[in-house]
C-alpha positions in Angstrom: 73.7 107.1 106.6 73.5 104.3 109.4 76.0 101.7 109.4 72.7 99.3 109.2 71.3 101.3 106.1 74.6 100.7 104.5 75.6 97.3 105.1 73.7 94.0 105.1 74.5 91.1 107.7 75.9 88.0 106.5 78.0 85.2 107.5 80.1 83.4 104.8 83.9 82.2 104.6 86.1 85.4 102.5 87.4 84.0 99.5 90.1 86.0 97.5 88.5 86.4 93.6 90.4 88.6 92.0 94.0 90.1 92.6 94.6 92.3 95.7 95.6 96.1 95.9 96.0 98.0 99.0 95.2 101.9 99.7 97.3 104.5 100.9 94.7 104.3 104.0 95.4 100.9 104.8 99.4 101.3 104.9 98.5 104.0 107.4 96.3 101.8 109.4 98.5 98.9 109.6 101.3 100.9 110.5 99.0 102.3 113.5 98.4 99.1 114.7 102.0 97.9 114.5 101.1 95.1 111.8 103.7 95.0 108.6 102.0 94.4 105.0 103.9 91.1 104.6 102.5 89.8 108.0 99.1 91.2 107.2 99.0 89.7 103.7 100.0 86.3 105.1 97.5 86.4 107.6 94.8 87.2 104.8 96.1 84.7 102.6 96.6 82.1 105.1 93.8 82.4 107.2 91.1 83.1 104.3 89.1 79.7 105.4 88.8 81.5 108.9 88.4 84.8 107.7 84.6 85.5 107.7 82.6 88.4 105.4 80.2 89.9 108.0 78.7 92.4 106.1 78.1 93.8 103.0 77.1 97.0 101.1 76.5 97.5 97.3 78.3 100.1 95.9 77.2 99.7 92.1 75.8 96.3 90.1 79.4 95.5 89.8 81.3 96.5 93.1 80.4 95.6 96.5 82.0 96.3 99.9 82.8 93.5 102.1 83.3 93.7 106.0 85.7 91.1 106.6 86.3 89.7 110.3 90.0 88.2 111.2 90.6 86.6 114.4 93.7 85.0 113.6 95.9 87.8 114.9 96.5 89.2 118.9 93.2 90.8 118.3 90.8 90.9 115.9 90.5 93.0 113.0 87.8 94.3 110.7 89.0 94.6 106.6 87.2 96.4 104.3 87.5 95.1 100.7 85.8 96.2 97.6 85.5 93.5 95.3 85.3 95.2 91.9 84.3 92.8 89.3 84.3 95.2 86.2 88.1 95.6 87.1 88.9 92.3 88.1 90.2 93.4 91.5 90.1 93.3 95.6 90.9 96.5 97.1 91.7 96.7 100.9 90.0 99.9 101.5 91.0 99.8 105.5 91.8 97.7 108.4 91.1 98.4 111.6 90.6 96.8 115.4 86.9 97.2 116.2 86.0 98.5 119.6 84.8 96.0 121.8 82.0 98.6 123.2 80.4 99.1 119.4 80.6 95.4 118.4 79.3 92.4 120.1 81.3 89.8 122.0 82.0 87.9 118.9 82.8 91.3 116.7 80.4 90.3 114.0 77.7 92.7 114.9 77.7 96.8 115.6 75.8 97.3 118.7 
């Protein structure tokens, strides 16, 4: 399945709705890009008014994946958050630095 088939482009401010959980994969990715979990959590919490949901993918009737763009770090970050209304939780599935060659200059749309 192609990226454009799964994700619908949007543009809205990220707002945390539920308690957040972190996947083991997220811990590994944070380590690989040299960000401590505490720093990442602070960045996500303190800049949530500047974090932008740039795409969504519906997983089920009660679960949606949000691709969030954070630009407050030394490099832009994409954060994939699964919002599960049934469980009333948000799961950070992964975080990564988007490759400039794969994204538009503002890192909001895949080329």
